PQR file with spaces between the fields and no chain letter, atoms N, CA, C, O and H, PARSE charges and radii, in Angstrom:
ATOM       1  N    ASP     1     -15.726   -1.748   -5.429 -0.4000 1.5000
ATOM       2  CA   ASP     1     -16.478   -2.106   -4.208 -0.0000 2.0000
ATOM       3  C    ASP     1     -16.049   -1.097   -3.338  0.5500 1.7000
ATOM       4  O    ASP     1     -14.940   -0.575   -3.225 -0.5500 1.4000
ATOM       5  N    ALA     2     -17.261   -0.875   -2.648 -0.4000 1.5000
ATOM       6  CA   ALA     2     -17.875    0.305   -1.585 -0.0000 2.0000
ATOM       7  C    ALA     2     -17.252    0.172   -0.318  0.5500 1.7000
ATOM       8  O    ALA     2     -16.807    1.069    0.398 -0.5500 1.4000
ATOM       9  H    ALA     2     -18.162   -1.300   -2.739  0.4000 1.0000
ATOM      10  N    SER     3     -17.283   -1.682   -0.025 -0.4000 1.5000
ATOM      11  CA   SER     3     -16.832   -2.217    1.293 -0.0000 2.0000
ATOM      12  C    SER     3     -15.571   -2.750    1.491  0.5500 1.7000
ATOM      13  O    SER     3     -15.212   -3.618    2.287 -0.5500 1.4000
ATOM      14  H    SER     3     -17.644   -2.410   -0.607  0.4000 1.0000
ATOM      15  N    ILE     4     -14.643   -1.824    0.275 -0.4000 1.5000
ATOM      16  CA   ILE     4     -13.345   -1.843    0.881 -0.0000 2.0000
ATOM      17  C    ILE     4     -12.844   -1.090    2.029  0.5500 1.7000
ATOM      18  O    ILE     4     -13.067    0.113    2.167 -0.5500 1.4000
ATOM      19  H    ILE     4     -14.935   -1.118   -0.372  0.4000 1.0000
ATOM      20  N    ASP     5     -12.217   -1.741    2.794 -0.4000 1.5000
ATOM      21  CA   ASP     5     -11.880   -0.894    4.470 -0.0000 2.0000
ATOM      22  C    ASP     5     -10.744    0.328    3.927  0.5500 1.7000
ATOM      23  O    ASP     5      -9.984    0.276    2.960 -0.5500 1.4000
ATOM      24  H    ASP     5     -12.035   -2.718    2.683  0.4000 1.0000
ATOM      25  N    GLN     6     -10.919    1.290    4.809 -0.4000 1.5000
ATOM      26  CA   GLN     6      -9.563    2.062    4.306 -0.0000 2.0000
ATOM      27  C    GLN     6      -8.377    1.625    4.592  0.5500 1.7000
ATOM      28  O    GLN     6      -7.406    1.850    3.869 -0.5500 1.4000
ATOM      29  H    GLN     6     -11.536    1.332    5.594  0.4000 1.0000
ATOM      30  N    SER     7      -8.323    0.928    5.720 -0.4000 1.5000
ATOM      31  CA   SER     7      -7.180    0.453    6.222 -0.0000 2.0000
ATOM      32  C    SER     7      -6.629   -0.408    5.312  0.5500 1.7000
ATOM      33  O    SER     7      -5.422   -0.464    5.075 -0.5500 1.4000
ATOM      34  H    SER     7      -9.111    0.746    6.307  0.4000 1.0000
ATOM      35  N    GLU     8      -7.582   -1.166    4.728 -0.4000 1.5000
ATOM      36  CA   GLU     8      -6.870   -2.387    3.561 -0.0000 2.0000
ATOM      37  C    GLU     8      -6.159   -1.242    2.509  0.5500 1.7000
ATOM      38  O    GLU     8      -4.931   -1.178    2.563 -0.5500 1.4000
ATOM      39  H    GLU     8      -8.562   -1.121    4.920  0.4000 1.0000
ATOM      40  N    VAL     9      -6.911   -0.275    1.492 -0.4000 1.5000
ATOM      41  CA   VAL     9      -6.369    0.530    1.045 -0.0000 2.0000
ATOM      42  C    VAL     9      -5.034    0.996    1.400  0.5500 1.7000
ATOM      43  O    VAL     9      -4.100    0.754    0.636 -0.5500 1.4000
ATOM      44  H    VAL     9      -7.908   -0.327    1.447  0.4000 1.0000
ATOM      45  N    LEU    10      -4.842    1.674    2.539 -0.4000 1.5000
ATOM      46  CA   LEU    10      -3.668    2.135    3.391 -0.0000 2.0000
ATOM      47  C    LEU    10      -2.587    1.197    3.292  0.5500 1.7000
ATOM      48  O    LEU    10      -1.428    1.514    3.023 -0.5500 1.4000
ATOM      49  H    LEU    10      -5.601    1.870    3.160  0.4000 1.0000
ATOM      50  N    ASN    11      -3.030   -0.058    3.533 -0.4000 1.5000
ATOM      51  CA   ASN    11      -2.176   -1.137    3.660 -0.0000 2.0000
ATOM      52  C    ASN    11      -1.606   -1.387    2.394  0.5500 1.7000
ATOM      53  O    ASN    11      -0.416   -1.659    2.230 -0.5500 1.4000
ATOM      54  H    ASN    11      -3.971   -0.316    3.751  0.4000 1.0000
ATOM      55  N    ARG    12      -2.472   -1.294    1.473 -0.4000 1.5000
ATOM      56  CA   ARG    12      -1.841   -1.357   -0.163 -0.0000 2.0000
ATOM      57  C    ARG    12      -1.082   -0.427   -0.268  0.5500 1.7000
ATOM      58  O    ARG    12       0.028   -0.829   -0.616 -0.5500 1.4000
ATOM      59  H    ARG    12      -3.438   -1.074    1.607  0.4000 1.0000
ATOM      60  N    ILE    13      -1.145    0.967   -0.096 -0.4000 1.5000
ATOM      61  CA   ILE    13      -0.194    1.750   -0.307 -0.0000 2.0000
ATOM      62  C    ILE    13       1.129    1.744    0.409  0.5500 1.7000
ATOM      63  O    ILE    13       2.137    2.082   -0.212 -0.5500 1.4000
ATOM      64  H    ILE    13      -2.047    1.294    0.187  0.4000 1.0000
ATOM      65  N    VAL    14       1.182    1.465    1.390 -0.4000 1.5000
ATOM      66  CA   VAL    14       2.259    1.265    2.359 -0.0000 2.0000
ATOM      67  C    VAL    14       3.127    0.137    1.552  0.5500 1.7000
ATOM      68  O    VAL    14       4.291    0.242    1.165 -0.5500 1.4000
ATOM      69  H    VAL    14       0.364    1.190    1.894  0.4000 1.0000
ATOM      70  N    SER    15       2.313   -0.875    1.418 -0.4000 1.5000
ATOM      71  CA   SER    15       3.188   -1.897    0.623 -0.0000 2.0000
ATOM      72  C    SER    15       3.903   -1.442   -0.494  0.5500 1.7000
ATOM      73  O    SER    15       5.132   -1.515   -0.495 -0.5500 1.4000
ATOM      74  H    SER    15       1.368   -0.961    1.732  0.4000 1.0000
ATOM      75  N    SER    16       3.101   -0.846   -1.718 -0.4000 1.5000
ATOM      76  CA   SER    16       3.536   -0.184   -2.450 -0.0000 2.0000
ATOM      77  C    SER    16       5.025    0.776   -2.253  0.5500 1.7000
ATOM      78  O    SER    16       6.078    0.733   -2.889 -0.5500 1.4000
ATOM      79  H    SER    16       2.103   -0.786   -1.717  0.4000 1.0000
ATOM      80  N    VAL    17       4.548    1.734   -0.956 -0.4000 1.5000
ATOM      81  CA   VAL    17       5.826    2.620   -1.288 -0.0000 2.0000
ATOM      82  C    VAL    17       7.033    1.721   -0.642  0.5500 1.7000
ATOM      83  O    VAL    17       8.210    1.939   -0.929 -0.5500 1.4000
ATOM      84  H    VAL    17       3.692    1.769   -0.439  0.4000 1.0000
ATOM      85  N    CYS    18       6.748    1.006   -0.018 -0.4000 1.5000
ATOM      86  CA   CYS    18       8.095    0.294    0.905 -0.0000 2.0000
ATOM      87  C    CYS    18       8.839   -0.518   -0.405  0.5500 1.7000
ATOM      88  O    CYS    18      10.066   -0.507   -0.501 -0.5500 1.4000
ATOM      89  H    CYS    18       5.792    0.829    0.215  0.4000 1.0000
ATOM      90  N    THR    19       8.080   -1.141   -1.286 -0.4000 1.5000
ATOM      91  CA   THR    19       8.552   -1.970   -2.498 -0.0000 2.0000
ATOM      92  C    THR    19       9.099   -0.730   -3.118  0.5500 1.7000
ATOM      93  O    THR    19      10.252   -0.864   -3.530 -0.5500 1.4000
ATOM      94  H    THR    19       7.083   -1.150   -1.208  0.4000 1.0000
ATOM      95  N    LEU    20       8.740    0.050   -3.231 -0.4000 1.5000
ATOM      96  CA   LEU    20       9.396    1.323   -4.321 -0.0000 2.0000
ATOM      97  C    LEU    20      10.664    1.754   -3.385  0.5500 1.7000
ATOM      98  O    LEU    20      11.794    1.754   -3.872 -0.5500 1.4000
ATOM      99  H    LEU    20       7.804    0.158   -2.896  0.4000 1.0000
ATOM     100  N    LEU    21      10.478    2.054   -2.274 -0.4000 1.5000
ATOM     101  CA   LEU    21      11.951    2.651   -1.344 -0.0000 2.0000
ATOM     102  C    LEU    21      12.675    1.395   -1.051  0.5500 1.7000
ATOM     103  O    LEU    21      13.693    1.819   -0.505 -0.5500 1.4000
ATOM     104  H    LEU    21       9.560    2.054   -1.878  0.4000 1.0000
ATOM     105  N    THR    22      12.776   -0.038   -1.088 -0.4000 1.5000
ATOM     106  CA   THR    22      13.691   -0.940   -1.255 -0.0000 2.0000
ATOM     107  C    THR    22      14.241   -1.540   -2.423  0.5500 1.7000
ATOM     108  O    THR    22      15.270   -2.215   -2.456 -0.5500 1.4000
ATOM     109  H    THR    22      11.949   -0.382   -1.532  0.4000 1.0000
ATOM     110  N    LYS    23      13.256   -1.164   -3.689 -0.4000 1.5000
ATOM     111  CA   LYS    23      13.841   -1.333   -4.790 -0.0000 2.0000
ATOM     112  C    LYS    23      14.471    0.091   -5.483  0.5500 1.7000
ATOM     113  O    LYS    23      14.593    0.136   -6.707 -0.5500 1.4000
ATOM     114  H    LYS    23      12.420   -0.616   -3.662  0.4000 1.0000
ATOM     115  N    ASP    24      14.824    1.129   -4.724 -0.4000 1.5000
ATOM     116  CA   ASP    24      15.341    2.093   -5.108 -0.0000 2.0000
ATOM     117  C    ASP    24      16.945    1.905   -4.544  0.5500 1.7000
ATOM     118  O    ASP    24      17.760    2.812   -4.713 -0.5500 1.4000
ATOM     119  H    ASP    24      14.724    1.092   -3.730  0.4000 1.0000
ATOM     120  N    GLU    25      17.293    0.685   -3.885 -0.4000 1.5000
ATOM     121  CA   GLU    25      18.595    0.782   -3.399 -0.0000 2.0000
ATOM     122  C    GLU    25      19.107   -0.698   -4.200  0.5500 1.7000
ATOM     123  O    GLU    25      20.267   -1.094   -4.083 -0.5500 1.4000
ATOM     124  H    GLU    25      16.631   -0.051   -3.747  0.4000 1.0000
């Protein structure tokens, strides 16, 4: 879908990173 907002993509990336960081501990 080309209608996906960049903010939406960034949000998903940030969420994934946060999950990985919290899972690392």
